[in-house]
KOLKOLBA-953798 format. One record per residue: residue number from 1; residue in three letters; x, y, z of N, C-alpha, C in turn. Coordinates in nm, 3 decimals. Each point is the difference from the previous one (the first is absolute). Example, Ala and Ser with C-alpha at 12.3 -4.5 7.8 and 13.67 -1.06 7.14 Angstrom:
% residues 2
PT     i    aa        nx        ny        nz       cax       cay       caz        cx        cy        cz
PT     1   ala     1.319    -0.569     0.780    -0.089     0.119     0.000     0.090     0.120     0.000
PT     2   ser    -0.035     0.105    -0.072     0.082     0.119     0.006    -0.077     0.109     0.073
***
This chain:
% residues 173
PT     i    aa        nx        ny        nz       cax       cay       caz        cx        cy        cz
PT     1   met    -1.475     3.042    -3.774     0.009    -0.003     0.144     0.140    -0.018     0.028
PT     2   ala     0.048     0.037     0.131     0.139    -0.024     0.036     0.001    -0.037     0.142
PT     3   leu     0.089    -0.101     0.029     0.037    -0.037     0.129     0.067     0.094     0.064
PT     4   leu    -0.044     0.027     0.139     0.057     0.115     0.086     0.095    -0.095     0.108
PT     5   thr     0.098     0.081     0.061     0.072    -0.063     0.107    -0.069     0.032     0.133
PT     6   val    -0.018    -0.114     0.070    -0.051     0.012     0.129     0.104     0.028     0.104
PT     7   arg    -0.029     0.110     0.078     0.104     0.058     0.092    -0.011    -0.085     0.118
PT     8   leu     0.126    -0.036     0.055     0.006    -0.088     0.117     0.013     0.085     0.137
PT     9   tyr    -0.016    -0.066     0.101     0.008     0.059     0.149     0.129     0.066     0.003
PT    10   gly    -0.009     0.129     0.047     0.120     0.090     0.020     0.010     0.098    -0.124
PT    11   asp    -0.084    -0.015    -0.089    -0.004     0.083    -0.110    -0.072     0.135     0.062
PT    12   pro     0.044     0.119     0.005    -0.073     0.121     0.053    -0.149     0.025    -0.060
PT    13   ala    -0.015    -0.048    -0.143    -0.125     0.029    -0.056    -0.111    -0.089     0.063
PT    14   leu     0.031    -0.100     0.074    -0.114    -0.079     0.074    -0.045     0.065     0.120
PT    15   arg     0.071     0.112     0.059    -0.043     0.070     0.110    -0.061     0.140    -0.038
PT    16   gln    -0.008     0.046    -0.125    -0.045     0.123    -0.030    -0.157    -0.016    -0.027
PT    17   pro    -0.075     0.093     0.080    -0.145    -0.009    -0.053    -0.021     0.041    -0.135
PT    18   ala    -0.102    -0.068    -0.061    -0.022     0.027    -0.145    -0.101     0.135    -0.010
PT    19   lys     0.020     0.061    -0.114    -0.090     0.122    -0.014    -0.110    -0.071    -0.086
PT    20   pro    -0.111     0.100     0.019    -0.137    -0.045    -0.071     0.032     0.033    -0.149
PT    21   val    -0.082    -0.089    -0.079     0.008     0.005    -0.140    -0.113     0.112    -0.028
PT    22   glu     0.060     0.112    -0.083    -0.079     0.115    -0.024    -0.116    -0.041    -0.112
PT    23   ala     0.046    -0.071    -0.109    -0.106    -0.035    -0.098     0.025    -0.134    -0.048
PT    24   val    -0.080    -0.088    -0.035     0.045    -0.123    -0.067     0.007     0.018    -0.153
PT    25   thr     0.128    -0.010    -0.032     0.035     0.039    -0.138     0.058    -0.129    -0.069
PT    26   pro     0.015     0.007    -0.141     0.055    -0.124    -0.066     0.117    -0.042     0.076
PT    27   glu     0.099     0.097     0.041     0.111    -0.047     0.063    -0.005    -0.070     0.126
PT    28   ile    -0.107     0.043     0.080    -0.028    -0.070     0.124    -0.057    -0.155    -0.040
PT    29   ala    -0.093    -0.006    -0.092    -0.039    -0.126    -0.032     0.108    -0.092    -0.055
PT    30   gln     0.104     0.060    -0.061     0.114    -0.081    -0.051     0.070    -0.036     0.126
PT    31   met     0.030     0.072     0.115     0.066    -0.023     0.111    -0.071    -0.120     0.070
PT    32   leu    -0.125     0.008     0.004    -0.090    -0.107     0.052     0.017    -0.122    -0.071
PT    33   asp     0.008    -0.005    -0.134     0.010    -0.117    -0.070     0.155    -0.058     0.026
PT    34   asp     0.098     0.081    -0.001     0.129    -0.038     0.025     0.013    -0.068     0.157
PT    35   met    -0.070     0.074     0.092    -0.012    -0.069     0.141    -0.072    -0.139     0.005
PT    36   met    -0.112    -0.004    -0.076    -0.063    -0.139    -0.011     0.096    -0.102    -0.068
PT    37   glu     0.068     0.024    -0.107     0.085    -0.084    -0.055     0.112    -0.045     0.097
PT    38   thr     0.058     0.090     0.069     0.104    -0.021     0.090    -0.045    -0.075     0.127
PT    39   met    -0.133     0.021     0.050    -0.044    -0.076     0.111    -0.018    -0.157    -0.048
PT    40   tyr    -0.060    -0.024    -0.114    -0.010    -0.121    -0.051     0.134    -0.091    -0.022
PT    41   gln     0.103     0.086    -0.046     0.127    -0.052    -0.040     0.065    -0.050     0.138
PT    42   glu    -0.018     0.078     0.101     0.063    -0.017     0.127    -0.078    -0.094     0.095
PT    43   val    -0.113    -0.050    -0.060    -0.092    -0.098     0.077    -0.055     0.064     0.128
PT    44   gly    -0.031     0.111    -0.010    -0.071     0.080     0.108    -0.149     0.009    -0.027
PT    45   val    -0.076     0.046     0.107    -0.147     0.022    -0.012    -0.034     0.129     0.021
PT    46   gly     0.092     0.095     0.024    -0.010     0.142     0.017     0.131     0.070    -0.019
PT    47   leu    -0.009     0.134    -0.038     0.117     0.084    -0.015    -0.037     0.121     0.001
PT    48   ala     0.071     0.076     0.086    -0.026     0.150     0.005     0.098     0.086    -0.086
PT    49   ala    -0.030     0.107    -0.035     0.092     0.080    -0.097     0.136     0.027     0.079
PT    50   thr    -0.014     0.029     0.108     0.131     0.036     0.085     0.111    -0.125    -0.001
PT    51   gln    -0.067    -0.116    -0.034     0.082    -0.126     0.010     0.084     0.005    -0.127
PT    52   val    -0.037     0.074    -0.107     0.084     0.007    -0.119     0.051     0.133    -0.041
PT    53   gly    -0.001     0.092     0.105     0.065     0.119     0.002    -0.083     0.113    -0.070
PT    54   ile    -0.130    -0.041     0.012    -0.099     0.127    -0.067    -0.067     0.043     0.135
PT    55   gly     0.020     0.141     0.019    -0.040     0.051     0.123    -0.157     0.060    -0.010
PT    56   leu    -0.082    -0.089    -0.058    -0.129     0.047    -0.025    -0.091    -0.110     0.085
PT    57   arg    -0.126     0.058     0.042    -0.087    -0.091     0.062    -0.076    -0.091    -0.097
PT    58   met     0.050    -0.111    -0.031    -0.051    -0.109    -0.089     0.045    -0.132     0.053
PT    59   leu    -0.089    -0.093    -0.037     0.026    -0.127     0.039    -0.072    -0.100    -0.107
PT    60   val     0.055    -0.115     0.002    -0.066    -0.110    -0.085    -0.016    -0.135     0.082
PT    61   leu    -0.097    -0.069    -0.016    -0.010    -0.130     0.064    -0.074    -0.105    -0.085
PT    62   asp     0.016    -0.119     0.043    -0.081    -0.114    -0.052    -0.072    -0.064     0.111
PT    63   glu    -0.129    -0.007    -0.010    -0.073    -0.047     0.106    -0.049    -0.142    -0.034
PT    64   gly     0.050    -0.059    -0.102    -0.034    -0.131    -0.034    -0.118    -0.017    -0.073
PT    65   thr    -0.064     0.100    -0.048    -0.120     0.003    -0.060     0.004     0.000    -0.145
PT    66   gly     0.106    -0.010    -0.059     0.013     0.005    -0.146     0.054     0.128    -0.054
PT    67   gly     0.110     0.039     0.033     0.072     0.131    -0.051     0.025     0.074     0.120
PT    68   gly     0.090     0.108    -0.031     0.041     0.094     0.098    -0.096     0.122     0.001
PT    69   his     0.026     0.069     0.112    -0.080     0.119     0.032     0.090     0.112     0.030
PT    70   thr    -0.034     0.115    -0.041     0.099     0.132     0.012    -0.087     0.089     0.098
PT    71   tyr     0.079     0.068     0.090    -0.060     0.102     0.090     0.084     0.121    -0.007
PT    72   val    -0.069     0.107    -0.023     0.085     0.133    -0.014    -0.049     0.089     0.130
PT    73   asn     0.078     0.051     0.079    -0.025     0.079     0.108    -0.080    -0.068     0.092
PT    74   pro     0.038    -0.131     0.038    -0.093    -0.086     0.089     0.021     0.058     0.138
PT    75   arg    -0.117    -0.013     0.071     0.015     0.036     0.157    -0.122    -0.094     0.072
PT    76   ile     0.046    -0.038     0.109    -0.097    -0.094     0.070    -0.102     0.103     0.089
PT    77   val    -0.122    -0.008    -0.031    -0.098     0.086     0.063    -0.077    -0.061     0.111
PT    78   asp     0.005    -0.137     0.012    -0.071    -0.067     0.120     0.082    -0.134     0.003
PT    79   gln    -0.002    -0.066     0.120     0.058    -0.114     0.022    -0.046    -0.062     0.148
PT    80   gly     0.022    -0.129     0.018    -0.052    -0.071     0.109     0.053    -0.137     0.015
PT    81   gly    -0.023    -0.048     0.117     0.053    -0.125     0.032     0.142    -0.030     0.008
PT    82   glu     0.061    -0.112     0.041     0.146    -0.018    -0.027     0.024    -0.147    -0.034
PT    83   glu     0.092    -0.010    -0.078     0.053    -0.142    -0.034     0.164     0.000    -0.005
PT    84   val     0.050    -0.101     0.050     0.141    -0.015    -0.007     0.030    -0.090    -0.113
PT    85   asp     0.095     0.004    -0.074     0.042    -0.098    -0.107     0.135     0.049    -0.046
PT    86   glu     0.069    -0.111    -0.063     0.130     0.029    -0.066     0.009     0.103    -0.114
PT    87   glu     0.100     0.081     0.015     0.024     0.081    -0.130     0.143    -0.009    -0.042
PT    88   gly     0.033     0.034    -0.124     0.124     0.018    -0.051     0.000     0.109    -0.091
PT    89   cys     0.110     0.047    -0.069    -0.019     0.111    -0.071     0.107    -0.010    -0.104
PT    90   leu    -0.023     0.041    -0.129     0.083    -0.008    -0.114     0.136     0.088     0.027
PT    91   ser    -0.021     0.088     0.090     0.113     0.099     0.035     0.092    -0.051     0.116
PT    92   ile    -0.046    -0.106     0.068     0.074    -0.060     0.102    -0.004    -0.154    -0.026
PT    93   pro     0.056    -0.044    -0.111    -0.006    -0.148    -0.043     0.038    -0.097     0.104
PT    94   gly    -0.063    -0.105     0.019     0.043    -0.115     0.077    -0.038     0.011     0.144
PT    95   ile    -0.056     0.123     0.039    -0.034     0.030     0.135    -0.166     0.002     0.039
PT    96   tyr    -0.032    -0.078     0.095    -0.147    -0.021     0.014    -0.030     0.033     0.140
PT    97   ala    -0.119     0.036     0.038    -0.038     0.015     0.147    -0.146     0.024     0.007
PT    98   asp    -0.066    -0.039     0.122    -0.136     0.027     0.023    -0.010     0.153     0.029
PT    99   val    -0.110     0.041    -0.061    -0.031     0.146     0.011    -0.150     0.003     0.031
PT   100   ala    -0.043     0.088     0.109    -0.126     0.024     0.017    -0.060     0.118    -0.095
PT   101   arg    -0.109    -0.020    -0.066    -0.055     0.099    -0.081    -0.152     0.002     0.034
PT   102   ala    -0.075     0.112    -0.046    -0.137    -0.013    -0.003    -0.051    -0.116    -0.087
PT   103   ala    -0.112    -0.051     0.045    -0.064    -0.107    -0.066    -0.072     0.034    -0.133
PT   104   trp    -0.035     0.125     0.013    -0.081     0.058    -0.126     0.034     0.147    -0.010
PT   105   val     0.002     0.055    -0.134     0.022     0.142    -0.020    -0.101     0.045    -0.095
PT   106   val    -0.019     0.140     0.003    -0.076     0.058    -0.124     0.107     0.108    -0.043
PT   107   val     0.028    -0.018    -0.140     0.093     0.092    -0.070    -0.068     0.081    -0.111
PT   108   asp     0.033     0.124     0.000    -0.031     0.083    -0.094     0.116     0.027    -0.092
PT   109   ala    -0.007     0.017    -0.137     0.107     0.004    -0.082    -0.064     0.035    -0.141
PT   110   gln     0.095     0.011    -0.085    -0.055     0.012    -0.157     0.066    -0.125    -0.074
PT   111   asp    -0.056    -0.039    -0.105     0.067    -0.109    -0.076     0.085     0.072    -0.116
PT   112   arg     0.035    -0.080    -0.089     0.110     0.040    -0.096    -0.058     0.103    -0.099
PT   113   thr    -0.138     0.019    -0.005    -0.055     0.098    -0.089    -0.041     0.119     0.077
PT   114   gly     0.003     0.011     0.136    -0.009     0.103     0.082    -0.144    -0.009     0.050
PT   115   ala    -0.088    -0.110    -0.024    -0.122    -0.021     0.060     0.004    -0.037     0.146
PT   116   pro    -0.096     0.044     0.074     0.021    -0.026     0.162    -0.023    -0.135     0.020
PT   117   ile     0.058    -0.056     0.105    -0.011    -0.120     0.061    -0.021     0.011     0.142
PT   118   his    -0.118    -0.099     0.041    -0.031     0.005     0.143    -0.009    -0.151     0.015
PT   119   arg     0.097    -0.060     0.092     0.021    -0.139    -0.009     0.013    -0.049     0.146
PT   120   arg    -0.095    -0.094     0.034     0.018    -0.066     0.122     0.076    -0.137    -0.024
PT   121   ala     0.087    -0.010     0.086     0.092    -0.137    -0.030     0.007    -0.069     0.153
PT   122   asn    -0.007    -0.131     0.014     0.004    -0.087     0.105     0.130    -0.098    -0.023
PT   123   gly     0.050    -0.041     0.118     0.099    -0.117    -0.010     0.126     0.057    -0.073
PT   124   phe     0.046    -0.106    -0.077     0.120     0.034    -0.072     0.004     0.117    -0.090
PT   125   pro    -0.109     0.025    -0.089    -0.007     0.134    -0.056     0.010     0.126     0.072
PT   126   ala    -0.056    -0.003     0.116     0.019     0.104     0.100     0.143     0.002     0.041
PT   127   arg     0.051    -0.092     0.047     0.145    -0.008     0.034     0.115     0.059    -0.109
PT   128   val    -0.040    -0.041    -0.124     0.084     0.056    -0.108    -0.020     0.135    -0.017
PT   129   leu    -0.114     0.061     0.009    -0.023     0.141    -0.008     0.072     0.067     0.105
PT   130   gln    -0.019    -0.040     0.121     0.069     0.058     0.115     0.144     0.010    -0.015
PT   131   his     0.068    -0.119    -0.039     0.141    -0.007    -0.009     0.056     0.095    -0.126
PT   132   glu    -0.075     0.011    -0.100     0.039     0.084    -0.102    -0.022     0.151     0.020
PT   133   ile    -0.113     0.033     0.069    -0.028     0.145     0.046     0.123     0.040     0.098
PT   134   asp     0.026    -0.114     0.087     0.118     0.037     0.086     0.110     0.048    -0.066
PT   135   his     0.039    -0.061    -0.112     0.125     0.029    -0.075    -0.007     0.140    -0.061
PT   136   leu    -0.129     0.050    -0.043    -0.019     0.127    -0.048     0.026     0.105     0.116
PT   137   asp    -0.001    -0.034     0.129     0.014     0.091     0.106     0.149    -0.026     0.060
PT   138   gly     0.080    -0.076    -0.073     0.136    -0.019     0.053     0.019    -0.111     0.117
PT   139   ile    -0.107    -0.083     0.014    -0.008    -0.093     0.095     0.034    -0.150    -0.044
PT   140   leu     0.081    -0.085     0.051     0.031    -0.126    -0.037    -0.062    -0.098     0.103
PT   141   phe    -0.041    -0.112    -0.044    -0.071    -0.097     0.072     0.082    -0.027     0.131
PT   142   ile     0.122    -0.010    -0.008     0.089    -0.015     0.128    -0.021     0.114     0.106
PT   143   asp    -0.039     0.121    -0.037    -0.032     0.101     0.079    -0.107    -0.022     0.099
PT   144   arg    -0.072    -0.098    -0.058    -0.147    -0.043     0.090     0.032    -0.114     0.091
PT   145   leu     0.128    -0.049     0.021     0.041    -0.108     0.083     0.048     0.064     0.145
PT   146   asp    -0.022    -0.094     0.110     0.060     0.044     0.106     0.152     0.032    -0.031
PT   147   lys     0.038     0.089     0.101     0.145     0.043    -0.012     0.104    -0.113     0.017
PT   148   val    -0.025    -0.103     0.066     0.108    -0.105     0.014    -0.002    -0.077    -0.133
PT   149   thr    -0.096    -0.046    -0.059    -0.022    -0.052    -0.132     0.055     0.072    -0.121
PT   150   arg    -0.023     0.121     0.023     0.036     0.114    -0.124     0.146     0.009     0.010
PT   151   asp     0.062     0.024     0.124     0.143    -0.005     0.016     0.079    -0.135    -0.050
PT   152   arg    -0.061    -0.092     0.044     0.071    -0.127    -0.041    -0.005    -0.019    -0.154
PT   153   ile    -0.092     0.035    -0.066    -0.013     0.010    -0.152     0.095     0.096    -0.055
PT   154   lys     0.000     0.101     0.051     0.106     0.109    -0.048     0.149    -0.041     0.010
PT   155   arg     0.024    -0.058     0.139     0.134    -0.051     0.007     0.044    -0.128    -0.101
PT   156   arg    -0.102    -0.088    -0.012     0.002    -0.109    -0.111     0.044     0.066    -0.134
PT   157   ile    -0.081     0.095    -0.042     0.025     0.055    -0.141     0.131     0.075     0.005
PT   158   lys     0.038     0.062     0.094     0.128     0.069    -0.001     0.129    -0.099     0.005
PT   159   arg    -0.035    -0.096     0.067     0.107    -0.118     0.013     0.012    -0.084    -0.125
PT   160   glu    -0.123    -0.044    -0.044     0.004    -0.112    -0.115    -0.050     0.058    -0.124
PT   161   gly    -0.062     0.127    -0.002    -0.052     0.050    -0.125    -0.131    -0.092    -0.027
PT   162   phe    -0.040     0.016    -0.133    -0.107    -0.072    -0.044     0.036    -0.144    -0.048
PT   163   pro    -0.090    -0.100     0.020     0.046    -0.117    -0.051     0.028     0.002    -0.148
PT   164   glu     0.105    -0.072    -0.045     0.028    -0.009    -0.144    -0.103    -0.055    -0.075
PT   165   gly    -0.048     0.073    -0.097    -0.106    -0.040    -0.095    -0.145    -0.029     0.074
PT   166   ala    -0.013     0.070     0.110    -0.126    -0.011     0.080    -0.114     0.013    -0.107
PT   167   val    -0.081    -0.099     0.013    -0.132    -0.004    -0.098    -0.112     0.014     0.100
PT   168   ala    -0.095     0.087    -0.037    -0.122     0.032     0.074    -0.080    -0.130    -0.003
PT   169   his    -0.065    -0.030     0.112    -0.114    -0.122     0.007    -0.134     0.080    -0.024
PT   170   ala    -0.089    -0.085    -0.033    -0.138     0.061    -0.050    -0.035     0.084     0.115
PT   171   gly    -0.062     0.120    -0.029    -0.045     0.085     0.089     0.096     0.114     0.046
PT   172   val     0.116     0.019    -0.058     0.085     0.099     0.034    -0.045     0.139    -0.038
PT   173   leu     0.010     0.094     0.080    -0.059     0.129    -0.026     0.124     0.081    -0.033
***
């Protein structure tokens, strides 16, 4: 396995919608393994392929249930409710804000072998899935904030950059 470089806010790769994975091959499985290793190394709970410069619809996450999960070509097919909670992002280190998300989602995808997944998630796992699927569509969590808050964060990043050695706290997506 290999550690991948997490792209930071401002990198054009983060704004490019990912393309569907045509077939789950050994190369795709290796990319997923590398993404999983990178997510754990960066102390994250989720990582989308676009965050490491891979333009394919894939993500990995750790739901805290004993190991990571892989999703290939994930899409939200149903959702409901609303919850507001703090989010951060490996691609925007040191920046946190409250984001409104659906309280629950149903996601269809494939696993690392190509087998279908139909997953209902509530609470934090639902939030992580929504955050990472947004990445695959070129959307960052700050895009979901009100304009004033988003502009303040952008000005802060432009003025100060990212905090030196910013380390994710538990639950960074």
